PDB file of N, H, CA, C and O in Angstrom:
ATOM      1  N   MET A   1       1.372  -0.802   0.086  1.00  0.00           N
ATOM      2  CA  MET A   1      -0.183   0.107  -0.279  1.00  0.00           C
ATOM      3  C   MET A   1       0.634   0.720   0.566  1.00  0.00           C
ATOM      4  O   MET A   1       1.142   0.397   1.640  1.00  0.00           O
ATOM      5  N   ASP A   2       0.693   2.196  -0.493  1.00  0.00           N
ATOM      6  H   ASP A   2       0.281   2.457  -1.365  1.00  0.00           H
ATOM      7  CA  ASP A   2       0.985   3.099  -0.785  1.00  0.00           C
ATOM      8  C   ASP A   2       0.733   4.475   0.652  1.00  0.00           C
ATOM      9  O   ASP A   2      -0.232   4.633   1.399  1.00  0.00           O
ATOM     10  N   GLN A   3       1.708   5.050   0.581  1.00  0.00           N
ATOM     11  H   GLN A   3       2.492   4.921  -0.026  1.00  0.00           H
ATOM     12  CA  GLN A   3       2.338   6.030   1.760  1.00  0.00           C
ATOM     13  C   GLN A   3       1.528   7.041   1.323  1.00  0.00           C
ATOM     14  O   GLN A   3       1.062   7.123   0.186  1.00  0.00           O
ATOM     15  N   MET A   4       1.318   7.997   2.437  1.00  0.00           N
ATOM     16  H   MET A   4       1.696   7.930   3.360  1.00  0.00           H
ATOM     17  CA  MET A   4      -0.164   9.683   1.603  1.00  0.00           C
ATOM     18  C   MET A   4       1.165  10.366   2.173  1.00  0.00           C
ATOM     19  O   MET A   4       1.444  10.583   3.352  1.00  0.00           O
ATOM     20  N   ILE A   5       1.765  10.594   1.247  1.00  0.00           N
ATOM     21  H   ILE A   5       1.538  10.418   0.290  1.00  0.00           H
ATOM     22  CA  ILE A   5       2.602  12.023   1.326  1.00  0.00           C
ATOM     23  C   ILE A   5       2.401  13.701   1.932  1.00  0.00           C
ATOM     24  O   ILE A   5       1.969  14.722   1.397  1.00  0.00           O
ATOM     25  N   THR A   6       2.885  13.432   3.153  1.00  0.00           N
ATOM     26  H   THR A   6       3.236  12.602   3.587  1.00  0.00           H
ATOM     27  CA  THR A   6       2.589  14.754   3.685  1.00  0.00           C
ATOM     28  C   THR A   6       3.551  16.114   3.697  1.00  0.00           C
ATOM     29  O   THR A   6       4.729  16.348   3.966  1.00  0.00           O
ATOM     30  N   TYR A   7       2.376  16.894   3.249  1.00  0.00           N
ATOM     31  H   TYR A   7       1.418  16.704   3.030  1.00  0.00           H
ATOM     32  CA  TYR A   7       3.229  18.241   2.727  1.00  0.00           C
ATOM     33  C   TYR A   7       3.438  18.990   3.672  1.00  0.00           C
ATOM     34  O   TYR A   7       3.053  18.245   4.573  1.00  0.00           O
ATOM     35  N   PRO A   8       3.731  19.835   4.135  1.00  0.00           N
ATOM     36  CA  PRO A   8       4.108  20.451   5.713  1.00  0.00           C
ATOM     37  C   PRO A   8       3.449  22.281   4.952  1.00  0.00           C
ATOM     38  O   PRO A   8       4.180  23.270   4.922  1.00  0.00           O
ATOM     39  N   ILE A   9       2.749  22.276   4.708  1.00  0.00           N
ATOM     40  H   ILE A   9       2.154  21.472   4.733  1.00  0.00           H
ATOM     41  CA  ILE A   9       2.288  23.587   4.900  1.00  0.00           C
ATOM     42  C   ILE A   9       1.635  24.742   5.963  1.00  0.00           C
ATOM     43  O   ILE A   9       0.462  24.651   6.324  1.00  0.00           O
ATOM     44  N   GLY A  10       2.157  25.386   6.232  1.00  0.00           N
ATOM     45  H   GLY A  10       3.110  25.460   5.939  1.00  0.00           H
ATOM     46  CA  GLY A  10       2.367  25.862   6.745  1.00  0.00           C
ATOM     47  C   GLY A  10       3.349  26.037   8.485  1.00  0.00           C
ATOM     48  O   GLY A  10       3.689  27.010   9.159  1.00  0.00           O
ATOM     49  N   GLU A  11       3.484  24.731   8.620  1.00  0.00           N
ATOM     50  H   GLU A  11       3.207  23.941   8.073  1.00  0.00           H
ATOM     51  CA  GLU A  11       4.977  24.443   9.786  1.00  0.00           C
ATOM     52  C   GLU A  11       5.802  25.396   9.271  1.00  0.00           C
ATOM     53  O   GLU A  11       6.042  25.674   8.096  1.00  0.00           O
ATOM     54  N   ALA A  12       6.397  26.080  10.763  1.00  0.00           N
ATOM     55  H   ALA A  12       6.202  25.854  11.717  1.00  0.00           H
ATOM     56  CA  ALA A  12       7.606  26.752  10.733  1.00  0.00           C
ATOM     57  C   ALA A  12       8.676  26.120  11.879  1.00  0.00           C
ATOM     58  O   ALA A  12       9.282  26.837  12.675  1.00  0.00           O
ATOM     59  N   SER A  13       8.811  24.503  11.815  1.00  0.00           N
ATOM     60  H   SER A  13       8.319  23.921  11.169  1.00  0.00           H
ATOM     61  CA  SER A  13       9.517  24.497  12.629  1.00  0.00           C
ATOM     62  C   SER A  13      10.394  23.089  12.244  1.00  0.00           C
ATOM     63  O   SER A  13       9.958  21.995  12.600  1.00  0.00           O
ATOM     64  N   PHE A  14      11.554  23.201  11.553  1.00  0.00           N
ATOM     65  H   PHE A  14      11.908  24.091  11.263  1.00  0.00           H
ATOM     66  CA  PHE A  14      12.322  22.281  10.871  1.00  0.00           C
ATOM     67  C   PHE A  14      11.862  21.474  11.767  1.00  0.00           C
ATOM     68  O   PHE A  14      10.778  20.969  11.474  1.00  0.00           O
ATOM     69  N   ARG A  15      12.402  21.120  12.955  1.00  0.00           N
ATOM     70  H   ARG A  15      13.282  21.530  13.193  1.00  0.00           H
ATOM     71  CA  ARG A  15      12.882  19.761  13.681  1.00  0.00           C
ATOM     72  C   ARG A  15      11.093  19.214  13.436  1.00  0.00           C
ATOM     73  O   ARG A  15      11.005  18.029  13.115  1.00  0.00           O
ATOM     74  N   ASN A  16       9.883  19.900  13.553  1.00  0.00           N
ATOM     75  H   ASN A  16       9.955  20.862  13.815  1.00  0.00           H
ATOM     76  CA  ASN A  16       8.824  19.018  13.632  1.00  0.00           C
ATOM     77  C   ASN A  16       8.552  18.742  12.309  1.00  0.00           C
ATOM     78  O   ASN A  16       7.492  18.152  12.100  1.00  0.00           O
ATOM     79  N   LEU A  17       9.259  19.028  11.344  1.00  0.00           N
ATOM     80  H   LEU A  17      10.120  19.507  11.513  1.00  0.00           H
ATOM     81  CA  LEU A  17       8.633  18.679   9.958  1.00  0.00           C
ATOM     82  C   LEU A  17       9.252  17.345  10.128  1.00  0.00           C
ATOM     83  O   LEU A  17       8.490  16.384  10.233  1.00  0.00           O
ATOM     84  N   ARG A  18      10.871  17.106  10.179  1.00  0.00           N
ATOM     85  H   ARG A  18      11.490  17.886  10.093  1.00  0.00           H
ATOM     86  CA  ARG A  18      11.742  15.721  10.937  1.00  0.00           C
ATOM     87  C   ARG A  18      11.067  14.643  11.897  1.00  0.00           C
ATOM     88  O   ARG A  18      11.499  13.503  12.068  1.00  0.00           O
ATOM     89  N   ALA A  19       9.987  15.168  12.466  1.00  0.00           N
ATOM     90  H   ALA A  19       9.636  16.094  12.327  1.00  0.00           H
ATOM     91  CA  ALA A  19       9.547  14.346  13.387  1.00  0.00           C
ATOM     92  C   ALA A  19       7.903  13.603  12.436  1.00  0.00           C
ATOM     93  O   ALA A  19       7.405  12.478  12.486  1.00  0.00           O
ATOM     94  N   ASP A  20       7.641  14.414  11.935  1.00  0.00           N
ATOM     95  H   ASP A  20       8.045  15.328  11.895  1.00  0.00           H
ATOM     96  CA  ASP A  20       6.192  14.161  10.689  1.00  0.00           C
ATOM     97  C   ASP A  20       6.309  13.126   9.508  1.00  0.00           C
ATOM     98  O   ASP A  20       5.585  12.216   9.104  1.00  0.00           O
ATOM     99  N   GLY A  21       7.380  13.585   9.168  1.00  0.00           N
ATOM    100  H   GLY A  21       7.968  14.325   9.496  1.00  0.00           H
ATOM    101  CA  GLY A  21       8.136  12.746   7.702  1.00  0.00           C
ATOM    102  C   GLY A  21       7.576  13.272   6.573  1.00  0.00           C
ATOM    103  O   GLY A  21       7.248  12.593   5.601  1.00  0.00           O
ATOM    104  N   ALA A  22       7.413  14.859   6.694  1.00  0.00           N
ATOM    105  H   ALA A  22       7.679  15.411   7.484  1.00  0.00           H
ATOM    106  CA  ALA A  22       7.113  15.403   5.662  1.00  0.00           C
ATOM    107  C   ALA A  22       7.910  15.566   4.850  1.00  0.00           C
ATOM    108  O   ALA A  22       9.074  15.265   5.113  1.00  0.00           O
ATOM    109  N   VAL A  23       7.612  16.036   3.733  1.00  0.00           N
ATOM    110  H   VAL A  23       6.667  16.281   3.520  1.00  0.00           H
ATOM    111  CA  VAL A  23       8.300  16.480   2.219  1.00  0.00           C
ATOM    112  C   VAL A  23       9.251  17.166   2.202  1.00  0.00           C
ATOM    113  O   VAL A  23       9.017  18.041   1.367  1.00  0.00           O
ATOM    114  N   TYR A  24      10.455  17.348   2.732  1.00  0.00           N
ATOM    115  H   TYR A  24      10.645  16.638   3.410  1.00  0.00           H
ATOM    116  CA  TYR A  24      11.282  18.974   2.951  1.00  0.00           C
ATOM    117  C   TYR A  24      12.456  18.642   0.845  1.00  0.00           C
ATOM    118  O   TYR A  24      12.796  17.770   0.045  1.00  0.00           O
ATOM    119  N   VAL A  25      12.502  19.900   1.075  1.00  0.00           N
ATOM    120  H   VAL A  25      12.227  20.608   1.725  1.00  0.00           H
ATOM    121  CA  VAL A  25      13.356  20.119  -0.389  1.00  0.00           C
ATOM    122  C   VAL A  25      14.970  20.185   0.437  1.00  0.00           C
ATOM    123  O   VAL A  25      14.552  20.603   1.517  1.00  0.00           O
ATOM    124  N   ASP A  26      16.166  20.083   0.599  1.00  0.00           N
ATOM    125  H   ASP A  26      16.506  19.743  -0.278  1.00  0.00           H
ATOM    126  CA  ASP A  26      17.067  19.726   1.205  1.00  0.00           C
ATOM    127  C   ASP A  26      17.760  21.960  -0.095  1.00  0.00           C
ATOM    128  O   ASP A  26      17.912  22.300  -1.268  1.00  0.00           O
ATOM    129  N   LYS A  27      17.865  22.545   1.190  1.00  0.00           N
ATOM    130  H   LYS A  27      17.742  22.269   2.143  1.00  0.00           H
ATOM    131  CA  LYS A  27      18.487  23.852   0.447  1.00  0.00           C
ATOM    132  C   LYS A  27      19.899  23.889   1.204  1.00  0.00           C
ATOM    133  O   LYS A  27      20.523  24.897   0.872  1.00  0.00           O
ATOM    134  N   THR A  28      20.537  23.143   2.060  1.00  0.00           N
ATOM    135  H   THR A  28      20.030  22.325   2.330  1.00  0.00           H
ATOM    136  CA  THR A  28      20.951  23.681   2.869  1.00  0.00           C
ATOM    137  C   THR A  28      22.687  23.807   2.256  1.00  0.00           C
ATOM    138  O   THR A  28      23.463  24.276   3.089  1.00  0.00           O
ATOM    139  N   ALA A  29      23.266  23.444   0.962  1.00  0.00           N
ATOM    140  H   ALA A  29      22.636  23.064   0.286  1.00  0.00           H
ATOM    141  CA  ALA A  29      23.879  23.771   0.793  1.00  0.00           C
ATOM    142  C   ALA A  29      23.871  25.867   0.378  1.00  0.00           C
ATOM    143  O   ALA A  29      24.616  26.769   0.760  1.00  0.00           O
ATOM    144  N   LEU A  30      22.407  25.850  -0.718  1.00  0.00           N
ATOM    145  H   LEU A  30      21.802  25.117  -1.029  1.00  0.00           H
ATOM    146  CA  LEU A  30      22.707  27.617  -0.820  1.00  0.00           C
ATOM    147  C   LEU A  30      22.293  28.676   0.636  1.00  0.00           C
ATOM    148  O   LEU A  30      22.603  29.861   0.517  1.00  0.00           O
ATOM    149  N   ILE A  31      21.751  28.328   1.688  1.00  0.00           N
ATOM    150  H   ILE A  31      21.499  27.365   1.785  1.00  0.00           H
ATOM    151  CA  ILE A  31      21.758  28.136   2.694  1.00  0.00           C
ATOM    152  C   ILE A  31      23.197  28.119   3.657  1.00  0.00           C
ATOM    153  O   ILE A  31      23.265  28.678   4.752  1.00  0.00           O
ATOM    154  N   TYR A  32      24.145  27.483   3.117  1.00  0.00           N
ATOM    155  H   TYR A  32      24.090  27.030   2.227  1.00  0.00           H
ATOM    156  CA  TYR A  32      25.580  27.934   3.877  1.00  0.00           C
ATOM    157  C   TYR A  32      25.931  28.474   2.685  1.00  0.00           C
ATOM    158  O   TYR A  32      27.121  28.160   2.678  1.00  0.00           O
ATOM    159  N   GLN A  33      25.794  28.921   1.911  1.00  0.00           N
ATOM    160  H   GLN A  33      24.827  29.176   1.916  1.00  0.00           H
ATOM    161  CA  GLN A  33      25.921  29.507   0.769  1.00  0.00           C
ATOM    162  C   GLN A  33      25.690  31.595   1.337  1.00  0.00           C
ATOM    163  O   GLN A  33      26.186  32.717   1.239  1.00  0.00           O
ATOM    164  N   LEU A  34      25.189  31.239   1.592  1.00  0.00           N
ATOM    165  H   LEU A  34      24.786  30.327   1.671  1.00  0.00           H
ATOM    166  CA  LEU A  34      24.285  32.557   2.031  1.00  0.00           C
ATOM    167  C   LEU A  34      24.888  33.334   3.264  1.00  0.00           C
ATOM    168  O   LEU A  34      25.336  34.476   3.370  1.00  0.00           O
ATOM    169  N   VAL A  35      24.706  32.082   4.339  1.00  0.00           N
ATOM    170  H   VAL A  35      24.342  31.154   4.252  1.00  0.00           H
ATOM    171  CA  VAL A  35      25.335  32.542   5.624  1.00  0.00           C
ATOM    172  C   VAL A  35      26.818  32.256   5.602  1.00  0.00           C
ATOM    173  O   VAL A  35      27.281  32.450   6.725  1.00  0.00           O
ATOM    174  N   LYS A  36      28.041  31.734   4.433  1.00  0.00           N
ATOM    175  H   LYS A  36      27.664  31.576   3.520  1.00  0.00           H
ATOM    176  CA  LYS A  36      29.275  32.167   4.065  1.00  0.00           C
ATOM    177  C   LYS A  36      29.514  33.650   3.955  1.00  0.00           C
ATOM    178  O   LYS A  36      30.371  34.094   4.718  1.00  0.00           O
ATOM    179  N   GLN A  37      28.919  34.489   3.153  1.00  0.00           N
ATOM    180  H   GLN A  37      28.223  34.128   2.533  1.00  0.00           H
ATOM    181  CA  GLN A  37      28.697  35.630   2.309  1.00  0.00           C
ATOM    182  C   GLN A  37      29.015  36.218   3.663  1.00  0.00           C
ATOM    183  O   GLN A  37      30.198  36.552   3.728  1.00  0.00           O
ATOM    184  N   GLY A  38      28.336  36.443   4.742  1.00  0.00           N
ATOM    185  H   GLY A  38      27.375  36.171   4.689  1.00  0.00           H
ATOM    186  CA  GLY A  38      27.995  36.598   5.602  1.00  0.00           C
ATOM    187  C   GLY A  38      27.959  38.322   5.797  1.00  0.00           C
ATOM    188  O   GLY A  38      28.790  39.160   6.148  1.00  0.00           O
ATOM    189  N   ARG A  39      26.628  38.355   5.400  1.00  0.00           N
ATOM    190  H   ARG A  39      25.953  37.674   5.115  1.00  0.00           H
ATOM    191  CA  ARG A  39      25.190  39.318   4.838  1.00  0.00           C
ATOM    192  C   ARG A  39      24.723  39.584   5.134  1.00  0.00           C
ATOM    193  O   ARG A  39      24.437  38.724   5.967  1.00  0.00           O
ATOM    194  N   TYR A  40      23.877  40.616   5.320  1.00  0.00           N
ATOM    195  H   TYR A  40      24.109  41.314   4.643  1.00  0.00           H
ATOM    196  CA  TYR A  40      22.264  40.413   5.424  1.00  0.00           C
ATOM    197  C   TYR A  40      21.311  39.951   4.117  1.00  0.00           C
ATOM    198  O   TYR A  40      21.588  39.781   2.930  1.00  0.00           O
ATOM    199  N   TYR A  41      20.380  39.858   4.686  1.00  0.00           N
ATOM    200  H   TYR A  41      20.155  39.996   5.650  1.00  0.00           H
ATOM    201  CA  TYR A  41      19.655  39.501   3.001  1.00  0.00           C
ATOM    202  C   TYR A  41      17.885  39.446   3.983  1.00  0.00           C
ATOM    203  O   TYR A  41      17.636  38.735   4.957  1.00  0.00           O
ATOM    204  N   PHE A  42      16.992  40.381   3.332  1.00  0.00           N
ATOM    205  H   PHE A  42      17.194  40.958   2.541  1.00  0.00           H
ATOM    206  CA  PHE A  42      16.137  40.814   3.365  1.00  0.00           C
ATOM    207  C   PHE A  42      15.101  39.620   2.474  1.00  0.00           C
ATOM    208  O   PHE A  42      14.841  39.438   1.284  1.00  0.00           O
ATOM    209  N   LEU A  43      14.644  38.863   3.964  1.00  0.00           N
ATOM    210  H   LEU A  43      14.856  39.011   4.930  1.00  0.00           H
ATOM    211  CA  LEU A  43      13.104  38.059   3.006  1.00  0.00           C
ATOM    212  C   LEU A  43      12.055  38.501   2.823  1.00  0.00           C
ATOM    213  O   LEU A  43      11.086  38.530   3.581  1.00  0.00           O
ATOM    214  N   SER A  44      12.205  38.988   1.503  1.00  0.00           N
ATOM    215  H   SER A  44      12.993  38.965   0.887  1.00  0.00           H
ATOM    216  CA  SER A  44      10.418  39.130   1.154  1.00  0.00           C
ATOM    217  C   SER A  44       9.737  38.695   0.029  1.00  0.00           C
ATOM    218  O   SER A  44       9.603  39.042  -1.144  1.00  0.00           O
ATOM    219  N   ARG A  45       9.108  37.274   1.239  1.00  0.00           N
ATOM    220  H   ARG A  45       9.217  36.993   2.193  1.00  0.00           H
ATOM    221  CA  ARG A  45       8.110  36.741   0.406  1.00  0.00           C
ATOM    222  C   ARG A  45       6.637  36.510   1.253  1.00  0.00           C
ATOM    223  O   ARG A  45       6.787  36.653   2.466  1.00  0.00           O
ATOM    224  N   PRO A  46       5.311  36.194   0.845  1.00  0.00           N
ATOM    225  CA  PRO A  46       4.613  35.931   1.619  1.00  0.00           C
ATOM    226  C   PRO A  46       4.075  35.371   2.554  1.00  0.00           C
ATOM    227  O   PRO A  46       4.482  34.230   2.772  1.00  0.00           O
ATOM    228  N   ARG A  47       3.355  35.727   3.150  1.00  0.00           N
ATOM    229  H   ARG A  47       3.024  36.654   2.973  1.00  0.00           H
ATOM    230  CA  ARG A  47       3.143  34.413   4.479  1.00  0.00           C
ATOM    231  C   ARG A  47       3.320  33.455   4.051  1.00  0.00           C
ATOM    232  O   ARG A  47       3.656  33.254   2.883  1.00  0.00           O
ATOM    233  N   ARG A  48       3.115  32.541   4.993  1.00  0.00           N
ATOM    234  H   ARG A  48       2.842  32.705   5.941  1.00  0.00           H
ATOM    235  CA  ARG A  48       3.338  30.705   4.564  1.00  0.00           C
ATOM    236  C   ARG A  48       3.961  30.477   3.487  1.00  0.00           C
ATOM    237  O   ARG A  48       3.751  29.526   2.734  1.00  0.00           O
ATOM    238  N   PHE A  49       5.061  31.648   3.295  1.00  0.00           N
ATOM    239  H   PHE A  49       5.232  32.421   3.907  1.00  0.00           H
ATOM    240  CA  PHE A  49       5.781  31.091   2.584  1.00  0.00           C
ATOM    241  C   PHE A  49       7.303  29.993   2.278  1.00  0.00           C
ATOM    242  O   PHE A  49       7.804  29.489   1.273  1.00  0.00           O
ATOM    243  N   GLY A  50       7.698  30.005   4.067  1.00  0.00           N
ATOM    244  H   GLY A  50       7.291  30.415   4.883  1.00  0.00           H
ATOM    245  CA  GLY A  50       8.967  29.178   4.315  1.00  0.00           C
ATOM    246  C   GLY A  50      10.060  30.203   4.738  1.00  0.00           C
ATOM    247  O   GLY A  50      11.224  30.088   4.357  1.00  0.00           O
ATOM    248  N   LYS A  51       9.568  31.351   5.656  1.00  0.00           N
ATOM    249  H   LYS A  51       8.622  31.444   5.966  1.00  0.00           H
ATOM    250  CA  LYS A  51      10.791  32.029   5.836  1.00  0.00           C
ATOM    251  C   LYS A  51      11.561  31.650   6.929  1.00  0.00           C
ATOM    252  O   LYS A  51      12.707  31.969   7.247  1.00  0.00           O
ATOM    253  N   SER A  52      10.450  30.651   7.642  1.00  0.00           N
ATOM    254  H   SER A  52       9.520  30.391   7.383  1.00  0.00           H
ATOM    255  CA  SER A  52      10.811  30.887   9.458  1.00  0.00           C
ATOM    256  C   SER A  52      11.689  29.405   9.319  1.00  0.00           C
ATOM    257  O   SER A  52      12.793  29.083   9.759  1.00  0.00           O
ATOM    258  N   LEU A  53      10.630  28.633   8.466  1.00  0.00           N
ATOM    259  H   LEU A  53       9.733  28.895   8.109  1.00  0.00           H
ATOM    260  CA  LEU A  53      11.388  27.819   7.954  1.00  0.00           C
ATOM    261  C   LEU A  53      13.113  26.939   8.061  1.00  0.00           C
ATOM    262  O   LEU A  53      13.820  26.011   8.451  1.00  0.00           O
ATOM    263  N   LEU A  54      12.889  28.486   7.174  1.00  0.00           N
ATOM    264  H   LEU A  54      12.315  29.240   6.857  1.00  0.00           H
ATOM    265  CA  LEU A  54      14.591  28.607   6.031  1.00  0.00           C
ATOM    266  C   LEU A  54      15.054  29.207   8.065  1.00  0.00           C
ATOM    267  O   LEU A  54      14.097  29.056   8.824  1.00  0.00           O
ATOM    268  N   VAL A  55      15.296  29.315   8.189  1.00  0.00           N
ATOM    269  H   VAL A  55      16.074  29.438   7.572  1.00  0.00           H
ATOM    270  CA  VAL A  55      15.608  30.308   9.408  1.00  0.00           C
ATOM    271  C   VAL A  55      15.902  29.190  10.349  1.00  0.00           C
ATOM    272  O   VAL A  55      16.998  29.086  10.900  1.00  0.00           O
ATOM    273  N   SER A  56      14.826  28.274  10.548  1.00  0.00           N
ATOM    274  H   SER A  56      13.936  28.358  10.101  1.00  0.00           H
ATOM    275  CA  SER A  56      14.506  27.292  11.893  1.00  0.00           C
ATOM    276  C   SER A  56      16.133  26.484  11.299  1.00  0.00           C
ATOM    277  O   SER A  56      17.055  26.456  12.114  1.00  0.00           O
ATOM    278  N   THR A  57      16.308  26.013  10.204  1.00  0.00           N
ATOM    279  H   THR A  57      15.560  26.036   9.542  1.00  0.00           H
ATOM    280  CA  THR A  57      17.228  24.702   9.474  1.00  0.00           C
ATOM    281  C   THR A  57      18.419  25.561  10.060  1.00  0.00           C
ATOM    282  O   THR A  57      18.950  24.791  10.859  1.00  0.00           O
ATOM    283  N   LEU A  58      18.757  26.140  10.071  1.00  0.00           N
ATOM    284  H   LEU A  58      18.325  26.766   9.421  1.00  0.00           H
ATOM    285  CA  LEU A  58      19.922  27.091  10.278  1.00  0.00           C
ATOM    286  C   LEU A  58      20.116  26.909  12.042  1.00  0.00           C
ATOM    287  O   LEU A  58      21.194  26.831  12.631  1.00  0.00           O
ATOM    288  N   GLU A  59      19.233  26.885  12.437  1.00  0.00           N
ATOM    289  H   GLU A  59      18.357  26.949  11.959  1.00  0.00           H
ATOM    290  CA  GLU A  59      19.450  26.376  14.181  1.00  0.00           C
ATOM    291  C   GLU A  59      20.148  25.245  14.661  1.00  0.00           C
ATOM    292  O   GLU A  59      20.212  25.026  15.871  1.00  0.00           O
TER     293      GLU A  59
END
């Protein structure tokens, strides 16, 4: 039997996302490049678009 895929709509915690087994596209290499540059970035995205989730992956 196929397992239903869970999409993390509205989830802002990377820890909870992993615990729930939800789908996550790993972009840590891109995040690392941003952090390594040592600059500030303005994350201008709509509500519920993963800004908090992006930041929680760095914690």
